[in-house]
N, CA, C and O atoms as CSV, one atom per row, in Angstrom:
chain,resi,resn,atom,element,x,y,z
A,1,GLU,N,N,0.836,-1.191,0.000
A,1,GLU,CA,C,0.000,0.000,0.000
A,1,GLU,C,C,0.875,1.246,0.000
A,1,GLU,O,O,0.652,2.166,-0.788
A,2,LEU,N,N,1.875,1.278,0.886
A,2,LEU,CA,C,2.774,2.421,0.955
A,2,LEU,C,C,3.580,2.533,-0.334
A,2,LEU,O,O,3.808,3.632,-0.841
A,3,GLU,N,N,4.009,1.390,-0.860
A,3,GLU,CA,C,4.794,1.394,-2.105
A,3,GLU,C,C,3.961,1.948,-3.259
A,3,GLU,O,O,4.460,2.724,-4.074
A,4,LYS,N,N,2.691,1.547,-3.326
A,4,LYS,CA,C,1.822,2.033,-4.396
A,4,LYS,C,C,1.675,3.544,-4.315
A,4,LYS,O,O,1.751,4.238,-5.330
A,5,ALA,N,N,1.465,4.049,-3.112
A,5,ALA,CA,C,1.298,5.488,-2.927
A,5,ALA,C,C,2.571,6.225,-3.324
A,5,ALA,O,O,2.515,7.287,-3.945
A,6,LYS,N,N,3.709,5.661,-2.966
A,6,LYS,CA,C,4.989,6.298,-3.288
A,6,LYS,C,C,5.205,6.321,-4.800
A,6,LYS,O,O,5.626,7.336,-5.355
A,7,GLU,N,N,4.916,5.202,-5.464
A,7,GLU,CA,C,5.069,5.145,-6.915
A,7,GLU,C,C,4.139,6.144,-7.588
A,7,GLU,O,O,4.534,6.822,-8.537
A,8,HIS,N,N,2.915,6.236,-7.104
A,8,HIS,CA,C,1.953,7.176,-7.671
A,8,HIS,C,C,2.454,8.604,-7.505
A,8,HIS,O,O,2.348,9.409,-8.431
A,9,ALA,N,N,2.997,8.923,-6.341
A,9,ALA,CA,C,3.506,10.269,-6.079
A,9,ALA,C,C,4.675,10.579,-7.008
A,9,ALA,O,O,4.783,11.692,-7.521
A,10,GLU,N,N,5.547,9.601,-7.225
A,10,GLU,CA,C,6.699,9.822,-8.100
A,10,GLU,C,C,6.256,10.056,-9.540
A,10,GLU,O,O,6.873,10.841,-10.260
A,11,ARG,N,N,5.184,9.377,-9.965
A,11,ARG,CA,C,4.712,9.540,-11.340
A,11,ARG,C,C,4.008,10.877,-11.539
A,11,ARG,O,O,4.104,11.468,-12.614
A,12,THR,N,N,3.304,11.360,-10.522
A,12,THR,CA,C,2.488,12.560,-10.692
A,12,THR,C,C,3.234,13.853,-10.398
A,12,THR,O,O,2.758,14.928,-10.763
A,13,GLN,N,N,4.391,13.778,-9.748
A,13,GLN,CA,C,5.117,14.995,-9.406
A,13,GLN,C,C,6.332,15.168,-10.302
A,13,GLN,O,O,7.000,14.191,-10.643
A,14,PRO,N,N,6.624,16.419,-10.690
A,14,PRO,CA,C,7.856,16.667,-11.440
A,14,PRO,C,C,9.076,16.411,-10.566
A,14,PRO,O,O,8.969,16.344,-9.342
A,15,GLU,N,N,10.236,16.267,-11.201
A,15,GLU,CA,C,11.463,15.976,-10.461
A,15,GLU,C,C,11.833,17.180,-9.599
A,15,GLU,O,O,12.058,18.269,-10.127
A,16,LYS,N,N,11.896,17.001,-8.304
A,16,LYS,CA,C,12.278,18.058,-7.364
A,16,LYS,C,C,12.667,17.420,-6.047
A,16,LYS,O,O,12.739,16.195,-5.945
A,17,LYS,N,N,12.919,18.239,-5.037
A,17,LYS,CA,C,13.287,17.664,-3.740
A,17,LYS,C,C,12.103,16.879,-3.175
A,17,LYS,O,O,10.953,17.184,-3.494
A,18,PRO,N,N,12.370,15.877,-2.343
A,18,PRO,CA,C,11.281,15.032,-1.834
A,18,PRO,C,C,10.242,15.852,-1.073
A,18,PRO,O,O,10.586,16.719,-0.270
A,19,SER,N,N,8.977,15.567,-1.333
A,19,SER,CA,C,7.911,16.265,-0.625
A,19,SER,C,C,7.835,15.751,0.810
A,19,SER,O,O,8.472,14.760,1.167
A,20,ILE,N,N,7.062,16.431,1.606
A,20,ILE,CA,C,6.913,16.022,3.004
A,20,ILE,C,C,6.302,14.630,3.078
A,20,ILE,O,O,6.706,13.813,3.906
A,21,ARG,N,N,5.329,14.358,2.212
A,21,ARG,CA,C,4.704,13.026,2.206
A,21,ARG,C,C,5.727,11.947,1.874
A,21,ARG,O,O,5.741,10.885,2.496
A,22,GLU,N,N,6.589,12.222,0.888
A,22,GLU,CA,C,7.603,11.231,0.513
A,22,GLU,C,C,8.593,11.027,1.641
A,22,GLU,O,O,9.006,9.899,1.909
A,23,ARG,N,N,8.982,12.113,2.309
A,23,ARG,CA,C,9.920,11.995,3.419
A,23,ARG,C,C,9.290,11.214,4.561
A,23,ARG,O,O,9.964,10.422,5.219
A,24,LEU,N,N,7.990,11.433,4.802
A,24,LEU,CA,C,7.292,10.695,5.852
A,24,LEU,C,C,7.252,9.206,5.507
A,24,LEU,O,O,7.485,8.359,6.369
A,25,ALA,N,N,6.958,8.891,4.252
A,25,ALA,CA,C,6.919,7.490,3.829
A,25,ALA,C,C,8.293,6.849,3.990
A,25,ALA,O,O,8.399,5.709,4.443
A,26,ALA,N,N,9.344,7.579,3.619
A,26,ALA,CA,C,10.699,7.042,3.747
A,26,ALA,C,C,11.038,6.810,5.215
A,26,ALA,O,O,11.670,5.812,5.561
A,27,ALA,N,N,10.621,7.728,6.070
A,27,ALA,CA,C,10.899,7.585,7.504
A,27,ALA,C,C,10.163,6.367,8.067
A,27,ALA,O,O,10.714,5.635,8.888
A,28,LYS,N,N,8.926,6.150,7.630
A,28,LYS,CA,C,8.169,4.988,8.101
A,28,LYS,C,C,8.868,3.703,7.685
A,28,LYS,O,O,8.961,2.760,8.471
A,29,GLN,N,N,9.362,3.664,6.442
A,29,GLN,CA,C,10.062,2.467,5.972
A,29,GLN,C,C,11.331,2.254,6.778
A,29,GLN,O,O,11.660,1.120,7.126
A,30,GLU,N,N,12.048,3.330,7.078
A,30,GLU,CA,C,13.287,3.222,7.847
A,30,GLU,C,C,12.990,2.657,9.234
A,30,GLU,O,O,13.723,1.797,9.723
A,31,CYS,N,N,11.929,3.132,9.866
A,31,CYS,CA,C,11.561,2.628,11.195
A,31,CYS,C,C,11.172,1.153,11.117
A,31,CYS,O,O,11.505,0.373,12.009
A,32,ALA,N,N,10.477,0.776,10.060
A,32,ALA,CA,C,10.042,-0.615,9.918
A,32,ALA,C,C,11.237,-1.542,9.743
A,32,ALA,O,O,11.189,-2.702,10.153
A,33,ARG,N,N,12.308,-1.040,9.138
A,33,ARG,CA,C,13.490,-1.871,8.910
A,33,ARG,C,C,14.296,-2.095,10.179
A,33,ARG,O,O,14.964,-3.119,10.325
A,34,GLN,N,N,14.231,-1.130,11.103
A,34,GLN,CA,C,15.015,-1.262,12.334
A,34,GLN,C,C,14.454,-2.383,13.201
A,34,GLN,O,O,13.277,-2.730,13.104
A,35,GLN,N,N,15.315,-2.942,14.051
A,35,GLN,CA,C,14.879,-4.006,14.945
A,35,GLN,C,C,13.872,-3.432,15.941
A,35,GLN,O,O,14.168,-2.440,16.607
A,36,PRO,N,N,12.697,-4.031,16.053
A,36,PRO,CA,C,11.724,-3.523,17.024
A,36,PRO,C,C,12.213,-3.739,18.448
A,36,PRO,O,O,12.603,-4.843,18.828
A,37,ARG,N,N,12.184,-2.678,19.217
A,37,ARG,CA,C,12.604,-2.772,20.619
A,37,ARG,C,C,11.362,-2.870,21.490
A,37,ARG,O,O,10.348,-2.246,21.177
A,38,PRO,N,N,11.413,-3.629,22.563
A,38,PRO,CA,C,10.250,-3.682,23.458
A,38,PRO,C,C,10.003,-2.311,24.075
A,38,PRO,O,O,10.944,-1.590,24.406
A,39,ALA,N,N,8.749,-1.964,24.225
A,39,ALA,CA,C,8.411,-0.668,24.806
A,39,ALA,C,C,8.849,-0.643,26.265
A,39,ALA,O,O,8.770,-1.661,26.953
A,40,PRO,N,N,9.307,0.502,26.740
A,40,PRO,CA,C,9.690,0.579,28.158
A,40,PRO,C,C,8.480,0.320,29.049
A,40,PRO,O,O,7.352,0.676,28.708
A,41,GLU,N,N,8.731,-0.299,30.183
A,41,GLU,CA,C,7.631,-0.615,31.099
A,41,GLU,C,C,6.988,0.670,31.601
A,41,GLU,O,O,7.671,1.604,32.022
A,42,LYS,N,N,5.667,0.696,31.548
A,42,LYS,CA,C,4.944,1.877,32.034
A,42,LYS,C,C,4.282,1.533,33.355
A,42,LYS,O,O,3.738,0.444,33.537
A,43,LYS,N,N,4.342,2.485,34.268
A,43,LYS,CA,C,3.625,2.287,35.531
A,43,LYS,C,C,2.177,2.712,35.314
A,43,LYS,O,O,1.923,3.650,34.559
A,44,PRO,N,N,1.232,2.049,35.951
A,44,PRO,CA,C,-0.155,2.514,35.819
A,44,PRO,C,C,-0.285,3.902,36.434
A,44,PRO,O,O,0.412,4.217,37.399
A,45,PRO,N,N,-1.164,4.732,35.892
A,45,PRO,CA,C,-1.297,6.081,36.457
A,45,PRO,C,C,-1.729,6.028,37.915
A,45,PRO,O,O,-2.601,5.249,38.301
A,46,GLU,N,N,-1.101,6.868,38.703
A,46,GLU,CA,C,-1.439,6.896,40.132
A,46,GLU,C,C,-2.525,7.939,40.343
A,46,GLU,O,O,-2.275,9.141,40.249
A,47,LEU,N,N,-3.727,7.467,40.628
A,47,LEU,CA,C,-4.837,8.387,40.836
A,47,LEU,C,C,-4.913,8.765,42.304
A,47,LEU,O,O,-4.846,7.909,43.187
A,48,GLY,N,N,-5.052,10.052,42.550
A,48,GLY,CA,C,-5.176,10.515,43.935
A,48,GLY,C,C,-6.571,10.240,44.456
A,48,GLY,O,O,-7.380,9.588,43.795
A,49,GLU,N,N,-6.840,10.738,45.637
A,49,GLU,CA,C,-8.181,10.572,46.211
A,49,GLU,C,C,-9.176,11.323,45.341
A,49,GLU,O,O,-8.958,12.485,44.999
A,50,LEU,N,N,-10.270,10.655,44.983
A,50,LEU,CA,C,-11.273,11.309,44.136
A,50,LEU,C,C,-12.430,11.795,44.974
A,50,LEU,O,O,-13.378,12.373,44.443
């Protein structure tokens, strides 16, 4: 899906610097390639007296 959108954007836009959408797509792909790290442990919110 992302690849299709990127190809469509490349076909419809003249040659120029990457648009924000293209940069966002590239960043998403870069994140997907990196090794997924486990999320840091979160403490449950501490609710005061209600």
